[in-house]
C-alpha positions as CSV (number, residue, x, y, z in Angstrom):
1,M,0.0,0.0,0.0
2,F,1.3,3.5,-0.9
3,N,2.4,5.5,2.1
4,K,2.9,9.1,1.0
5,K,4.8,10.2,4.1
6,K,7.2,7.3,4.0
7,F,7.8,7.8,0.3
8,L,8.6,11.5,0.6
9,S,11.1,10.8,3.4
10,S,12.9,8.1,1.4
11,Q,15.8,8.7,-0.9
12,E,13.6,8.2,-4.0
13,G,11.0,10.5,-2.5
14,K,13.5,13.3,-2.0
15,I,14.7,12.8,-5.6
16,F,11.0,13.1,-6.7
17,I,10.6,16.3,-4.7
18,V,13.7,17.8,-6.4
19,G,12.2,16.8,-9.7
20,I,9.0,18.6,-8.9
21,L,10.9,21.7,-7.8
22,L,12.9,21.7,-11.1
23,L,9.6,21.3,-13.0
24,F,8.3,24.3,-11.1
25,G,11.5,26.2,-11.8
26,W,11.2,25.4,-15.5
27,F,7.5,26.6,-15.5
28,M,8.4,29.8,-13.8
29,S,11.3,30.4,-16.3
30,I,8.8,30.0,-19.2
31,V,6.4,32.4,-17.5
32,G,9.2,34.9,-17.0
33,V,10.2,34.8,-20.6
34,Y,6.5,35.2,-21.6
35,M,6.6,38.6,-19.9
36,F,9.3,39.8,-22.3
37,S,8.8,37.7,-25.4
38,V,5.8,35.4,-26.1
39,N,7.6,34.2,-29.3
40,D,10.7,33.1,-27.4
41,A,8.7,31.5,-24.6
42,N,6.7,29.5,-27.1
43,K,10.0,28.3,-28.8
44,L,11.4,27.2,-25.4
45,V,8.2,25.2,-24.8
46,V,8.4,23.6,-28.2
47,M,12.1,22.8,-27.7
48,S,11.3,21.1,-24.4
49,V,8.4,19.1,-25.8
50,T,10.6,18.1,-28.8
51,N,13.3,16.7,-26.4
52,F,10.6,14.9,-24.4
53,F,9.1,13.1,-27.4
54,F,12.1,12.7,-29.8
55,G,15.2,12.9,-27.6
56,R,18.0,15.3,-26.9
57,A,19.3,15.4,-30.5
58,A,16.0,16.6,-31.8
59,G,15.6,19.2,-29.0
60,I,19.0,20.6,-29.6
61,S,18.4,20.7,-33.4
62,Y,15.2,22.6,-32.9
63,G,17.1,25.1,-30.7
64,Y,19.3,25.8,-33.7
65,T,16.4,26.2,-36.1
66,V,15.0,29.0,-33.9
67,E,18.6,30.5,-33.5
68,F,18.9,30.1,-29.7
69,S,22.4,30.5,-28.3
70,D,24.5,27.4,-27.3
71,G,24.1,28.3,-23.6
72,I,20.3,28.4,-23.8
73,I,20.1,25.2,-25.8
74,I,22.4,23.3,-23.4
75,F,20.7,24.7,-20.2
76,M,17.1,24.0,-21.3
77,N,17.7,20.6,-22.6
78,M,19.6,19.6,-19.4
79,M,16.7,21.0,-17.4
80,I,14.0,18.9,-19.2
81,E,16.1,15.7,-19.0
82,F,16.8,16.3,-15.3
83,I,13.1,16.8,-14.7
84,M,12.2,13.6,-16.6
85,V,14.7,11.5,-14.8
86,M,14.0,12.8,-11.3
87,I,10.2,12.4,-11.6
88,I,10.0,9.1,-13.6
89,Y,12.8,7.3,-11.7
90,P,11.1,7.4,-8.3
91,L,7.8,6.4,-9.9
92,F,9.5,3.3,-11.3
93,V,10.9,2.4,-7.9
94,L,7.4,2.7,-6.4
95,S,6.1,0.5,-9.2
96,W,8.9,-2.0,-8.8
97,N,8.3,-2.3,-5.0
98,K,4.6,-2.7,-5.8
99,S,3.7,0.3,-3.7
100,L,1.9,2.0,-6.6
101,H,0.5,0.8,-9.9
102,I,1.4,3.2,-12.7
103,G,-0.5,1.9,-15.7
104,F,0.5,4.6,-18.3
105,L,4.2,3.8,-17.7
106,R,3.9,0.0,-17.7
107,H,5.0,-0.6,-21.3
108,F,7.9,1.8,-20.9
109,F,9.1,0.0,-17.8
110,I,8.9,-3.4,-19.6
111,S,11.0,-2.1,-22.5
112,V,13.6,-0.8,-20.0
113,K,13.8,-4.3,-18.4
114,R,14.5,-5.7,-21.8
115,Q,17.3,-3.2,-22.3
116,R,18.8,-4.3,-19.0
117,I,18.7,-7.9,-20.2
118,K,20.1,-7.0,-23.5
119,Y,23.2,-5.3,-21.9
120,K,23.3,-7.6,-18.9
121,S,26.9,-8.8,-19.5
122,F,28.1,-5.3,-20.1
123,F,26.7,-4.0,-16.8
124,E,27.9,-7.0,-14.9
125,K,31.4,-6.3,-16.1
126,Y,31.6,-2.5,-15.8
127,G,29.0,-1.7,-13.2
128,K,28.5,2.0,-12.5
129,Y,31.3,3.0,-15.0
130,G,29.4,1.1,-17.7
131,L,26.2,3.0,-16.7
132,F,28.0,6.3,-17.2
133,V,29.2,5.3,-20.6
134,F,25.7,3.9,-21.5
135,V,24.1,7.3,-20.7
136,W,26.9,9.5,-21.9
137,F,27.8,7.9,-25.3
138,P,25.8,10.2,-27.5
139,F,25.1,7.9,-30.4
140,W,23.5,5.0,-28.4
141,M,20.2,6.9,-28.2
142,T,19.7,5.3,-24.7
143,G,18.5,8.3,-22.8
144,P,18.9,9.2,-19.1
145,I,15.6,7.7,-17.9
146,V,16.5,4.3,-19.3
147,G,20.0,4.6,-17.8
148,A,18.6,5.6,-14.3
149,I,16.2,2.7,-14.2
150,I,18.9,0.3,-15.3
151,G,21.1,1.7,-12.5
152,F,18.4,0.7,-10.0
153,L,17.9,-2.7,-11.6
154,I,21.6,-3.5,-11.3
155,G,21.7,-2.4,-7.6
156,I,23.3,1.0,-7.7
157,R,22.2,3.2,-4.8
158,H,19.7,6.0,-5.7
159,Y,22.0,9.0,-5.2
160,Y,24.9,7.3,-7.0
161,T,22.5,6.5,-9.9
162,M,21.4,10.2,-10.0
163,L,25.0,11.4,-9.9
164,I,26.1,9.0,-12.7
165,V,23.1,9.6,-14.9
166,L,22.8,13.3,-14.6
167,S,26.5,13.9,-15.2
168,G,26.5,11.5,-18.1
169,T,23.5,13.1,-19.8
170,S,24.9,16.6,-19.2
171,L,28.1,15.7,-21.0
172,A,26.1,14.0,-23.8
173,I,24.0,17.2,-24.3
174,V,27.2,19.3,-24.5
175,I,28.7,16.9,-27.0
176,W,25.5,16.7,-29.1
177,T,25.1,20.5,-29.1
178,Y,28.5,21.3,-30.5
179,F,28.5,18.2,-32.8
180,L,25.2,19.2,-34.4
181,K,26.3,22.8,-34.6
182,E,29.3,21.8,-36.7
183,I,27.1,19.7,-38.9
184,I,24.6,22.6,-39.4
185,V,27.4,25.1,-40.1
186,A,28.9,22.7,-42.7
187,L,25.5,22.1,-44.3
188,N,24.7,25.8,-44.4
189,Q,27.2,26.0,-47.2
190,V,24.8,23.9,-49.2
191,S,21.4,25.0,-47.9
192,A,20.2,27.9,-45.7
193,N,17.7,25.4,-44.3
194,A,20.3,23.1,-42.9
195,S,19.0,23.2,-39.3
196,Y,15.5,22.2,-40.4
197,I,16.9,19.4,-42.5
198,V,18.9,18.0,-39.6
199,L,15.9,18.3,-37.3
200,G,13.7,16.5,-39.8
201,L,16.2,13.7,-40.3
202,I,16.5,13.1,-36.6
203,V,12.7,13.1,-36.0
204,V,12.3,10.6,-38.9
205,I,15.0,8.3,-37.5
206,V,13.5,8.4,-34.0
207,L,10.1,7.6,-35.4
208,M,11.4,4.7,-37.4
209,L,13.3,3.3,-34.4
210,K,10.1,3.5,-32.3
211,L,8.2,1.8,-35.0
212,I,10.7,-1.0,-35.2
213,K,10.7,-1.5,-31.4
214,S,6.9,-1.5,-31.3
215,R,6.9,-4.3,-34.0
216,E,9.5,-6.3,-32.1
217,G,7.5,-5.9,-28.9
């Protein structure tokens, strides 16, 4: 049975609280930007939503299509990924401990367990160092949420998992930002719409990968 007070006093509960506070901070940031520029605020929301549905590469690419600075792109994409990890991870722990049934996340949790089985030997050999590489390596498309849950499944303590995953995803976002910037700068020599082309390609690839995974499942 779910005990709200016990959950909030636990490590995963404290992580959840920080996630909610970050979400509130993100929301207030958007509201603050709305006071000065509705257009920019809308773009920040779209960039966040793009990251949520299509991953960090798509979110970063969108940032370049609307000509945000590198700093804003990095900060906002880090913020949205931190929020996702620190809210969904505690919910998974609750679900795993059978304290709370979370129906809408059930299929996602099942797919994460499959990922853990797929890379079982890798994690058994490298442990938390392997988890960092799993989250950081920018071309694996693994994502911080998957990494955090795998960290829990292989027995890494909650705070260590957060430290590993959040540092790994931060480094990945920085790498993706400057990697995509270089690609867009190079493609701009061919087409002025380079950033839109890169964004479109990334979205198509992500949708195709999701379609393949759904058929396999």
